[in-house]
C-alpha positions as CSV (number, residue, x, y, z in Angstrom):
1,M,94.7,150.5,142.1
2,R,96.8,151.9,139.2
3,N,96.3,155.6,138.5
4,E,98.8,156.7,135.9
5,H,97.3,160.2,135.5
6,K,97.9,160.9,139.2
7,A,101.4,159.4,139.0
8,I,102.2,161.8,136.1
9,Q,100.9,164.8,138.1
10,I,103.1,163.8,141.1
11,T,106.2,163.4,139.0
12,R,105.7,166.9,137.5
13,Q,105.2,168.4,140.9
14,V,108.4,166.7,142.2
15,I,110.3,168.1,139.3
16,E,109.0,171.6,139.9
17,V,109.7,171.6,143.6
18,H,113.3,170.4,143.1
19,H,113.8,172.9,140.3
20,R,112.9,175.7,142.6
21,G,115.7,174.6,145.0
22,G,118.2,174.3,142.2
23,F,118.1,170.5,142.0
24,E,117.4,168.4,138.9
25,I,116.0,164.9,139.1
26,R,117.9,162.8,136.6
27,I,116.9,159.1,136.9
28,W,113.3,157.9,137.0
29,S,111.9,154.4,137.2
30,S,108.3,153.3,136.9
31,N,106.2,150.2,136.4
32,S,104.3,152.2,133.7
33,E,105.7,152.9,130.3
34,D,103.2,155.7,129.9
35,V,104.6,157.5,133.0
36,L,108.2,157.3,131.7
37,K,107.0,158.5,128.2
38,S,105.3,161.5,129.8
39,L,108.5,162.5,131.4
40,Q,110.3,162.6,128.1
41,D,107.4,164.3,126.3
42,N,107.4,167.0,129.0
43,G,110.7,168.3,127.9
44,N,112.7,166.2,130.3
45,V,114.6,164.3,127.7
46,G,118.0,165.6,128.8
47,S,117.5,164.7,132.4
48,Q,115.6,161.4,131.9
49,K,117.9,158.5,131.6
50,P,116.6,155.8,129.4
51,V,115.3,152.9,131.6
52,D,115.1,149.3,130.6
53,F,111.5,148.5,131.5
54,Y,112.4,144.9,132.2
55,S,115.4,145.6,134.4
56,T,115.6,145.4,138.2
57,E,115.9,148.8,139.8
58,K,117.2,149.9,143.3
59,I,114.5,151.7,145.4
60,L,115.8,152.8,148.8
61,D,118.3,150.0,148.5
62,M,115.6,147.4,147.8
63,S,115.5,145.6,144.5
64,W,112.4,146.3,142.5
65,D,111.2,144.7,139.2
66,P,109.2,147.4,137.5
67,H,107.8,145.1,134.8
68,N,106.2,142.6,137.3
69,D,105.9,145.2,140.1
70,M,107.7,142.9,142.6
71,F,110.3,143.4,145.3
72,K,113.2,141.0,144.9
73,F,116.2,140.2,147.1
74,I,119.7,140.2,145.6
75,V,122.1,139.4,148.4
76,R,125.8,140.2,147.9
77,F,128.3,139.5,150.7
78,L,130.8,142.1,149.5
79,K,132.3,142.9,152.9
80,L,133.3,139.3,153.7
81,T,137.1,138.9,153.7
82,R,136.9,135.2,152.7
83,E,134.4,132.7,151.3
84,V,132.7,131.6,154.5
85,L,129.7,130.5,152.6
86,A,131.7,127.8,150.8
87,E,130.9,124.2,151.5
88,N,133.7,123.4,154.0
89,A,134.4,126.9,155.3
90,V,134.2,127.3,159.1
91,P,133.1,130.9,160.1
92,T,133.9,133.0,163.1
93,K,131.5,134.8,165.2
94,R,132.4,138.1,163.4
95,E,131.7,136.5,160.0
96,V,128.4,135.1,161.0
97,L,127.3,138.6,162.1
98,Q,128.7,140.1,158.9
99,V,126.6,137.6,156.9
100,L,123.4,138.5,158.8
101,M,124.0,142.3,158.5
102,S,124.6,141.9,154.8
103,I,120.9,140.8,154.3
104,F,119.0,144.1,153.8
105,D,115.4,143.5,154.8
106,P,113.9,146.6,156.4
107,L,110.3,145.3,156.1
108,G,110.9,141.9,157.4
109,F,109.8,140.0,154.3
110,L,112.7,137.5,154.8
111,S,111.9,136.7,158.4
112,C,111.4,133.0,157.5
113,Q,114.9,132.9,156.1
114,T,116.8,135.1,158.6
115,I,115.4,133.9,161.9
116,G,117.5,130.7,161.8
117,L,120.7,132.7,161.5
118,K,119.6,135.1,164.3
119,I,119.0,132.1,166.6
120,H,122.3,130.6,165.6
121,L,124.1,133.8,166.4
122,Q,122.4,133.9,169.8
123,H,123.6,130.4,170.5
124,I,127.2,131.5,169.5
125,W,126.9,134.5,171.8
126,W,126.0,132.2,174.8
127,Q,129.2,130.3,174.3
128,N,131.3,133.4,174.8
129,F,133.5,132.8,171.7
130,E,136.1,135.3,170.7
131,W,135.2,137.4,167.7
132,D,137.8,135.8,165.4
133,Q,137.7,132.3,166.8
134,E,136.4,129.7,164.4
135,L,133.3,127.8,165.5
136,P,133.7,124.3,166.9
137,E,132.2,121.3,165.1
138,R,129.3,121.1,167.5
139,M,128.1,124.6,166.4
140,L,128.4,124.0,162.7
141,E,125.2,121.9,162.1
142,E,122.9,125.0,162.6
143,W,125.2,127.0,160.2
144,R,125.1,124.3,157.5
145,Q,121.3,124.0,157.9
146,W,120.8,127.7,157.5
147,K,123.0,127.9,154.4
148,T,120.5,125.6,152.6
149,I,117.8,128.1,153.4
150,L,119.9,131.0,152.1
151,Q,119.5,129.7,148.6
152,E,115.7,130.5,148.8
153,I,116.3,134.2,149.1
154,G,117.1,134.8,145.5
155,T,113.8,133.2,144.4
156,I,111.5,135.3,146.7
157,E,109.3,137.9,145.1
158,V,106.9,140.1,147.0
159,P,104.2,142.1,145.2
160,R,104.6,145.8,145.9
161,C,100.9,146.6,145.3
162,F,98.4,145.6,148.0
163,A,95.4,145.5,145.7
164,P,96.4,144.5,142.2
165,A,92.8,143.7,141.3
166,T,91.1,146.1,138.9
167,S,87.8,146.2,140.9
168,E,87.5,147.9,144.2
169,P,87.1,145.3,147.0
170,G,83.8,145.4,148.9
171,Q,85.4,144.8,152.3
172,V,89.1,145.1,153.3
173,G,90.2,143.2,156.4
174,L,93.5,143.2,158.2
175,H,94.5,139.8,159.6
176,T,97.4,139.5,162.0
177,F,99.0,136.2,163.0
178,F,101.2,135.5,166.0
179,D,103.4,132.6,167.0
180,A,106.3,131.8,169.5
181,C,108.6,129.1,170.6
182,E,111.4,128.8,173.1
183,Q,113.8,130.4,170.6
184,A,111.9,133.1,168.8
185,Y,108.5,134.8,168.3
186,S,106.9,136.5,165.3
187,A,103.9,138.4,163.9
188,V,102.7,139.0,160.4
189,C,99.9,141.2,158.9
190,Y,97.9,140.5,155.7
191,L,95.3,142.5,153.9
192,R,92.3,140.6,152.7
193,G,90.3,142.3,150.0
194,A,87.0,140.6,149.1
195,T,85.1,141.3,145.8
196,D,82.1,139.6,144.4
197,D,84.0,136.9,142.6
198,K,87.3,136.5,144.4
199,V,89.5,137.3,147.4
200,V,92.9,139.0,147.1
201,M,95.5,138.4,149.9
202,S,98.5,140.7,150.3
203,L,101.4,140.5,152.7
204,V,101.8,143.9,154.5
205,I,104.5,143.6,157.1
206,P,106.0,140.8,159.1
207,K,108.4,140.9,162.1
208,S,110.3,138.3,164.0
209,K,112.6,138.4,167.1
210,R,114.7,136.1,169.0
211,A,113.4,135.1,172.4
212,P,115.0,137.1,175.3
213,L,118.2,135.8,176.9
214,K,116.3,135.5,180.2
215,P,114.2,132.3,180.0
216,L,110.5,132.8,179.7
217,S,107.6,130.3,179.7
218,I,106.0,129.6,176.3
219,P,102.7,131.4,177.2
220,R,104.7,134.5,178.1
221,I,106.7,134.4,174.9
222,E,103.3,134.0,173.0
223,L,102.1,137.1,174.9
224,Q,105.2,139.0,173.7
225,A,104.3,138.0,170.1
226,A,100.8,139.2,170.6
227,V,102.0,142.6,171.9
228,M,104.4,142.9,168.9
229,G,101.6,142.0,166.5
230,A,99.1,144.4,168.1
231,R,101.7,147.2,167.6
232,L,102.2,146.2,164.0
233,D,98.5,146.2,163.4
234,H,98.0,149.6,165.0
235,M,100.8,151.0,162.8
236,V,99.2,149.7,159.7
237,M,95.7,150.8,160.8
238,S,97.1,154.3,161.3
239,T,98.5,154.5,157.8
240,R,96.9,157.2,155.7
241,N,95.1,156.3,152.4
242,L,94.7,152.7,153.5
243,R,91.1,151.7,154.0
244,I,90.6,148.9,156.5
245,D,87.1,147.9,157.5
246,K,87.8,145.2,160.1
247,A,90.8,143.8,162.0
248,T,91.2,140.2,163.2
249,Y,93.9,138.7,165.3
250,W,94.9,135.0,165.2
251,S,96.8,133.1,167.9
252,D,97.3,129.4,168.6
253,S,97.8,130.1,172.3
254,K,94.6,129.4,174.2
255,T,96.3,130.7,177.3
256,V,96.9,134.1,175.8
257,L,93.3,134.2,174.5
258,Q,92.1,133.4,178.0
259,W,94.2,136.1,179.5
260,L,92.6,138.7,177.2
261,T,89.2,137.9,178.6
262,M,90.2,138.6,182.1
263,D,90.9,141.8,184.2
264,P,94.6,142.6,183.7
265,R,94.8,143.7,187.4
266,N,94.4,140.0,188.4
267,F,97.9,139.2,187.0
268,H,101.5,139.8,188.0
269,Q,103.2,142.8,186.4
270,F,104.6,141.0,183.3
271,V,101.3,139.7,182.1
272,M,99.3,142.7,183.5
273,Y,101.1,145.4,181.5
274,R,101.1,143.5,178.3
275,V,97.5,142.4,178.4
276,A,96.5,146.0,179.2
277,E,98.5,147.3,176.2
278,I,96.9,144.9,173.8
279,L,93.4,145.8,175.1
280,E,94.1,149.5,174.5
281,T,94.1,149.0,170.7
282,T,92.1,145.8,170.2
283,L,88.8,144.3,171.3
284,V,88.4,140.9,172.8
285,K,85.9,139.9,170.1
286,Q,88.5,140.5,167.4
287,W,90.7,137.7,168.6
288,R,90.4,134.2,167.2
289,W,92.0,130.8,167.8
290,I,93.9,129.0,165.1
291,S,95.7,125.7,165.1
292,S,99.5,125.7,165.0
293,K,99.3,123.8,161.7
294,L,97.5,126.7,160.0
295,N,99.3,129.5,161.7
296,V,101.5,131.1,159.0
297,A,103.5,133.0,161.6
298,D,105.0,129.6,162.6
299,G,107.4,129.9,159.6
300,A,109.3,132.7,161.2
301,T,109.9,131.0,164.5
302,K,111.2,127.5,163.5
303,V,114.7,126.7,162.3
304,T,114.0,124.0,159.6
305,G,115.4,123.0,156.3
306,Q,112.1,124.0,154.6
307,T,110.3,127.3,155.1
308,Q,106.6,128.1,154.3
309,Q,107.7,130.5,151.5
310,E,104.5,130.4,149.3
311,T,102.1,130.6,152.2
312,W,104.1,133.3,153.9
313,I,103.8,135.5,150.8
314,T,100.2,134.8,149.8
315,G,98.6,134.2,153.2
316,P,96.8,131.1,154.5
317,E,94.4,129.4,152.1
318,F,91.4,129.4,154.5
319,L,91.3,133.2,154.4
320,K,90.5,132.9,150.7
321,T,87.2,131.2,151.6
322,D,84.0,132.4,153.2
323,A,84.3,133.4,156.9
324,S,82.1,130.5,157.9
325,N,84.9,128.1,157.0
326,W,87.5,129.8,159.2
327,P,88.9,127.9,162.1
328,T,87.7,128.3,165.6
329,S,87.3,126.3,168.8
330,K,84.3,125.5,170.9
331,K,86.0,126.8,174.0
332,Q,86.7,130.1,172.3
333,E,83.1,130.5,171.1
334,S,81.8,130.1,174.7
335,I,84.4,132.5,176.3
336,M,84.9,135.1,173.6
337,G,81.7,135.1,171.7
338,T,83.2,134.6,168.3
339,S,81.8,132.6,165.4
């Protein structure tokens, strides 16, 4: 919810606190013209640099569009010594790593776009190439495929505000999705705010990781994803000034859902400790099954030429409908007591 009066109060407090320490804040940016005007009207003209309200600003090294209140991603590969992103260029292991590290994404919004390069780098690592050895032809197909995905990054916009609606939502739910494959696993959290006339979905925080070098079965990697998602969810739930009425967890692994209904002491250590950790912060009845086709976390585990960009940002369509229309399975209803 926008509260310009409170924003003005905070800016004045920040100015005063820094002034006491002998510091002067010189450059301000805001998505409110009234807030910027108040800074000038408050005798801060000399220290307030004029801001183009329609320009993109840098906020903690992330690009922010104040006018539309959107995070954007402007990727510049300034540290590359040659044009490895050119059509016929063949990169080295060092250059692939430099490209990956040049994409600044602390909140994981670009997980769908970067997971492919992370997996490719892991495959390069397995081959024990020298740092400055050019990749052989057999390794270039993954690189070329990822370069087509790279073009999407400049078009991605993520709303900064979780609840842009003017009315206070009646119920706020946190929905966390998990997915895994042999190469990677991921989790992503969404806020669902329901009002009388509509539902607002907001991307909160995603995360993706490459699968461990030591081979694991798919159910165990799915369990790793569930642990990562439960940790993300707990972090979001612990955030101050963020009201969440209900948490729901979605997985397309019926094996993991079955494990959560059983006593962890019945399993070997790998499964036992992870199931126990999940059950420390979640309840079995909060877990629901979802088909792989509807699982939005799938976009951050697959290396494909097309990513689920729109669904990844806005959340799955079924969450914008009544809860009675949400997916479930008959087996889950009988075991976990969900509806």
